[in-house]
C-alpha positions as CSV (number, residue, x, y, z in Angstrom):
1,M,-16.3,5.8,15.5
2,T,-17.9,7.0,12.3
3,S,-21.7,7.0,12.4
4,T,-23.2,3.9,10.8
5,T,-26.4,5.6,9.7
6,P,-26.8,4.6,6.0
7,S,-26.0,7.3,3.5
8,T,-29.1,8.6,1.6
9,G,-27.4,9.8,-1.6
10,P,-28.4,8.5,-5.1
11,V,-27.2,5.2,-6.4
12,S,-24.8,7.0,-8.7
13,S,-22.9,8.1,-5.5
14,T,-22.4,4.5,-4.4
15,L,-18.8,3.4,-3.9
16,G,-17.7,-0.2,-3.9
17,L,-14.7,-1.2,-1.8
18,I,-12.9,-4.5,-2.1
19,A,-11.2,-4.7,1.3
20,G,-8.0,-6.5,2.3
21,G,-6.3,-6.3,5.7
22,G,-5.3,-3.4,7.9
23,A,-6.6,0.1,8.5
24,F,-6.6,1.4,5.0
25,P,-10.1,0.1,4.2
26,F,-11.5,2.0,7.2
27,M,-9.9,5.2,6.0
28,V,-11.5,4.8,2.6
29,V,-15.0,4.0,4.1
30,R,-14.9,6.9,6.5
31,G,-13.7,9.4,3.9
32,A,-16.2,8.2,1.3
33,R,-19.1,8.5,3.8
34,R,-18.0,12.0,4.8
35,A,-18.2,12.8,1.1
36,G,-21.8,11.6,1.0
37,C,-21.2,8.2,-0.6
38,R,-23.2,5.0,0.0
39,V,-20.4,2.5,0.6
40,V,-20.7,-1.2,-0.3
41,V,-17.8,-3.3,1.1
42,L,-16.7,-6.7,-0.1
43,G,-14.4,-8.0,2.6
44,I,-11.9,-10.6,1.7
45,R,-12.2,-13.5,4.1
46,G,-9.1,-14.0,6.3
47,L,-7.9,-10.5,5.5
48,A,-10.5,-7.9,6.1
49,D,-11.4,-6.8,9.6
50,P,-14.9,-7.9,10.5
51,A,-15.4,-4.5,12.2
52,L,-15.8,-3.0,8.6
53,R,-19.4,-4.3,8.6
54,D,-20.2,-1.6,11.3
55,E,-18.8,1.1,9.1
56,A,-20.3,0.2,5.7
57,D,-23.8,0.7,4.3
58,V,-23.7,-2.8,2.9
59,F,-21.1,-5.5,3.8
60,K,-20.6,-8.9,2.3
61,W,-17.8,-11.4,2.6
62,T,-15.9,-12.6,-0.5
63,G,-12.9,-14.6,-1.5
64,L,-9.4,-13.5,-2.5
65,A,-9.6,-15.0,-6.0
66,K,-13.2,-14.4,-6.8
67,L,-13.0,-11.7,-9.6
68,G,-16.2,-13.0,-11.3
69,G,-18.0,-13.0,-7.9
70,W,-16.9,-9.5,-7.1
71,V,-18.3,-8.2,-10.4
72,R,-21.6,-10.0,-10.1
73,T,-22.1,-8.8,-6.5
74,L,-21.2,-5.2,-7.3
75,R,-23.5,-5.1,-10.4
76,R,-26.3,-6.6,-8.4
77,L,-25.9,-3.8,-5.8
78,E,-25.8,-1.2,-8.6
79,V,-22.1,-0.3,-7.9
80,K,-20.4,1.4,-10.9
81,R,-17.3,2.8,-9.0
82,C,-15.0,0.7,-6.9
83,I,-11.7,1.0,-4.9
84,L,-9.2,-1.7,-4.0
85,A,-7.7,-1.1,-0.5
86,G,-6.0,-3.1,2.1
87,A,-3.1,-5.5,2.4
88,V,-3.1,-8.7,0.3
89,K,-0.1,-10.9,0.3
90,K,0.7,-12.1,-3.2
91,T,2.6,-15.1,-1.8
92,A,-0.8,-16.7,-1.2
93,M,-1.0,-17.3,-5.0
94,Y,2.2,-19.4,-4.9
95,G,1.9,-21.6,-1.9
96,R,1.5,-25.4,-2.0
97,F,-2.0,-26.6,-3.1
98,R,-2.8,-23.0,-3.9
99,I,-5.8,-23.9,-6.1
100,L,-7.4,-26.0,-3.4
101,R,-6.7,-23.4,-0.7
102,I,-8.0,-20.3,-2.4
103,L,-10.5,-21.9,-4.8
104,P,-10.4,-19.3,-7.6
105,D,-13.5,-18.8,-9.7
106,L,-13.4,-19.4,-13.4
107,T,-12.9,-15.7,-14.2
108,T,-9.8,-15.6,-12.0
109,L,-8.5,-18.8,-13.5
110,W,-9.0,-17.4,-17.0
111,L,-7.2,-14.1,-16.1
112,W,-4.3,-15.8,-14.2
113,F,-3.5,-18.5,-16.7
114,L,-4.7,-17.2,-20.1
115,K,-5.1,-13.4,-20.0
116,V,-2.1,-11.8,-18.4
117,P,1.4,-12.0,-20.1
118,D,3.2,-12.1,-16.8
119,K,2.4,-12.2,-13.1
120,R,3.9,-8.9,-12.0
121,T,1.7,-6.9,-9.7
122,D,1.0,-4.0,-12.1
123,T,0.2,-6.5,-14.9
124,L,-2.3,-8.4,-12.7
125,L,-4.0,-5.4,-11.2
126,A,-4.3,-3.6,-14.5
127,S,-5.9,-6.7,-16.0
128,V,-8.4,-6.8,-13.1
129,G,-9.2,-3.1,-13.7
130,D,-9.7,-3.7,-17.4
131,Y,-12.0,-6.7,-16.8
132,M,-14.1,-4.8,-14.3
133,A,-14.3,-1.8,-16.7
134,S,-15.6,-4.2,-19.4
135,K,-18.4,-5.1,-17.0
136,G,-19.3,-1.4,-16.3
137,I,-17.4,-1.0,-13.0
138,T,-14.6,1.6,-12.9
139,L,-11.7,1.2,-10.5
140,E,-10.8,4.6,-9.0
141,N,-7.9,6.3,-7.2
142,S,-7.6,4.4,-3.9
143,V,-6.6,7.4,-1.9
144,Q,-9.0,10.0,-3.2
145,Y,-11.0,9.9,0.0
146,C,-8.0,10.2,2.3
147,P,-5.5,12.5,0.6
148,E,-4.7,14.2,4.0
149,D,-3.0,10.9,5.0
150,L,-0.4,11.0,2.3
151,A,3.2,11.7,3.5
152,P,4.1,15.3,3.5
153,E,7.5,16.6,2.3
154,G,10.5,17.1,4.5
155,V,12.0,15.7,7.7
156,L,9.0,14.5,9.7
157,T,10.7,13.9,13.0
158,D,12.6,16.2,15.4
159,L,15.7,14.1,14.9
160,Q,17.5,15.2,11.7
161,P,19.4,12.9,9.3
162,G,23.2,12.8,9.6
163,A,25.6,13.3,6.8
164,A,26.0,9.5,6.2
165,Q,22.3,9.0,6.1
166,L,21.9,11.8,3.6
167,R,24.4,10.1,1.4
168,D,22.4,6.9,1.7
169,I,19.2,8.7,0.6
170,E,21.0,10.1,-2.5
171,F,22.4,6.6,-3.2
172,G,19.3,4.5,-2.5
173,W,16.6,6.7,-4.0
174,P,17.3,6.1,-7.7
175,I,17.8,2.4,-7.1
176,A,14.5,2.1,-5.4
177,K,12.8,4.0,-8.2
178,E,14.3,1.6,-10.7
179,M,13.1,-1.4,-8.7
180,G,9.7,0.2,-8.9
181,R,9.9,0.8,-12.6
182,L,10.7,-2.9,-13.1
183,D,7.7,-3.8,-10.8
184,I,9.9,-5.9,-8.5
185,G,9.2,-4.1,-5.2
186,Q,8.8,-0.7,-3.5
187,S,11.6,-0.8,-0.9
188,I,15.3,-1.3,-0.5
189,A,17.6,-1.2,2.6
190,V,20.9,0.6,2.3
191,K,23.9,1.3,4.6
192,E,27.0,3.2,3.8
193,Q,26.0,3.4,0.1
194,E,25.6,-0.3,-0.3
195,V,22.3,-2.2,-0.9
196,I,21.6,-4.6,1.9
197,A,18.2,-6.0,0.9
198,V,15.6,-5.6,-1.9
199,E,11.9,-6.1,-1.6
200,A,10.3,-8.6,-3.9
201,I,7.2,-10.8,-3.6
202,E,7.8,-11.4,0.1
203,G,6.7,-7.9,1.0
204,T,8.1,-5.0,3.0
205,D,8.0,-6.6,6.5
206,R,10.0,-9.7,5.4
207,M,12.5,-7.4,3.6
208,I,13.0,-5.4,6.8
209,E,13.6,-8.6,8.8
210,R,16.1,-9.8,6.3
211,A,17.9,-6.4,6.4
212,G,18.1,-6.6,10.1
213,A,19.6,-10.1,10.0
214,L,22.2,-9.0,7.4
215,C,23.1,-5.7,9.1
216,A,23.3,-6.8,12.7
217,H,25.1,-3.6,13.8
218,G,22.0,-1.6,12.7
219,G,21.8,2.0,11.5
220,W,20.6,1.2,8.0
221,T,18.1,3.2,5.9
222,H,14.8,2.0,4.5
223,V,13.8,3.7,1.3
224,K,10.2,3.2,0.2
225,V,9.0,4.8,-3.0
226,A,6.1,4.8,-5.5
227,K,6.7,3.4,-8.9
228,P,7.4,5.8,-11.7
229,N,4.0,6.9,-13.0
230,Q,2.4,5.1,-10.0
231,D,-1.2,4.0,-10.7
232,M,-2.9,5.3,-7.6
233,R,-5.7,2.8,-8.1
234,F,-3.7,0.1,-6.4
235,D,-0.5,-1.0,-4.7
236,V,0.0,2.5,-3.2
237,P,3.1,2.4,-0.8
238,T,1.8,2.3,2.8
239,I,3.5,2.7,6.2
240,G,2.3,2.8,9.7
241,L,3.0,2.1,13.4
242,A,3.7,-1.5,12.6
243,T,6.3,-0.5,10.1
244,V,8.2,1.6,12.6
245,E,8.1,-1.2,15.2
246,N,9.5,-3.6,12.7
247,L,12.2,-1.2,11.8
248,R,13.1,-0.7,15.4
249,R,13.3,-4.5,16.1
250,N,15.6,-4.8,13.1
251,G,18.0,-1.9,13.8
252,A,17.0,0.6,11.1
253,G,18.0,4.2,11.7
254,M,16.0,6.0,9.0
255,L,12.8,5.6,7.0
256,V,12.5,7.6,3.7
257,V,9.2,7.6,1.8
258,E,7.9,9.4,-1.3
259,A,5.9,12.4,-0.3
260,G,2.5,12.8,-1.9
261,K,2.5,9.1,-2.9
262,T,2.9,7.2,0.3
263,L,0.0,6.5,2.6
264,I,0.7,6.9,6.4
265,I,-1.6,5.0,8.7
266,E,-2.2,6.8,12.0
267,R,0.5,9.4,11.3
268,D,0.7,10.9,14.8
269,K,1.1,7.6,16.5
270,M,3.7,6.4,13.9
271,L,5.8,9.6,14.2
272,A,5.6,9.5,18.0
273,A,6.9,5.9,17.9
274,A,9.7,6.8,15.5
275,R,10.8,9.7,17.7
276,K,10.8,7.5,20.8
277,C,13.0,4.9,19.2
278,G,15.3,7.3,17.4
279,I,14.3,6.6,13.8
280,V,14.5,9.5,11.4
281,V,11.5,9.8,9.0
282,V,11.8,11.8,5.8
283,G,9.3,12.5,3.1
284,R,10.9,13.2,-0.3
285,R,9.2,14.3,-3.4
286,E,10.4,12.8,-6.7
287,E,10.0,15.8,-9.0
288,D,12.3,18.0,-6.9
289,A,14.1,15.3,-5.0
290,P,17.5,17.0,-4.7
291,D,15.9,19.9,-2.8
292,T,13.6,17.9,-0.5
293,V,16.2,17.3,2.2
294,P,19.6,18.9,2.9
295,K,22.3,17.8,0.5
296,P,25.0,15.7,2.2
297,P,28.4,17.4,2.6
298,S,31.0,16.3,0.0
299,S,33.3,13.7,1.3
């Protein structure tokens, strides 16, 4: 475990972290501390791992819809730079009795109901960033302290994609990129050059489960991409061991992600699990996508 001895750098080196669920916040904290930053973590209740308090220089709990509270706390602790990291399910904003359950503060209510023109993820998060900037807090690239964990280019498993899988990559990639451009979702499931399922507000895991139900004979391909001109401050595509296990349970045969833009949690464990269950993993780079993996033979 990373040492919990407080960093001694100047206040200007302080980094704020608003932490959701999963391992990503730990990667940010550890990377930032290695870089000499003092790290202030605001953990979202019900999402953030309590163990983060042992990794941070300062740790405080906060709520999901407490934008005004985030800003006040960060300013009080002299934080001028901040990162958003960790899983947050947007469906929480649409459940029954949502106002009573999440108890948003006035700033969040103002932004949600009066400020943003639509509720797409990019629109909401960009508005959060703009508001924080207006209060003197800059949202920064969420992966700047863990760039080594971004997916590399090429076939990442010993098992190579077959001809039909290569055709599905060529078919599915531009569709997934267009879904990202429209800010609908980051993932699609394809089989035999047909779209089986598309990710929307339900998230990647639920889409994988739906694809498994719709393609019971398995062997389908999961394509996960960054949005065109992806804002690396938030909503960076992320995969990990849990992704592979979910793909295995639902019969997927291949996982394709965007190299240099997709964060891999515990890469060695994830790839070992993929090899064990026979799932091909490919990292493909957008700018030279046709040359990233072998071209399928013409039919």
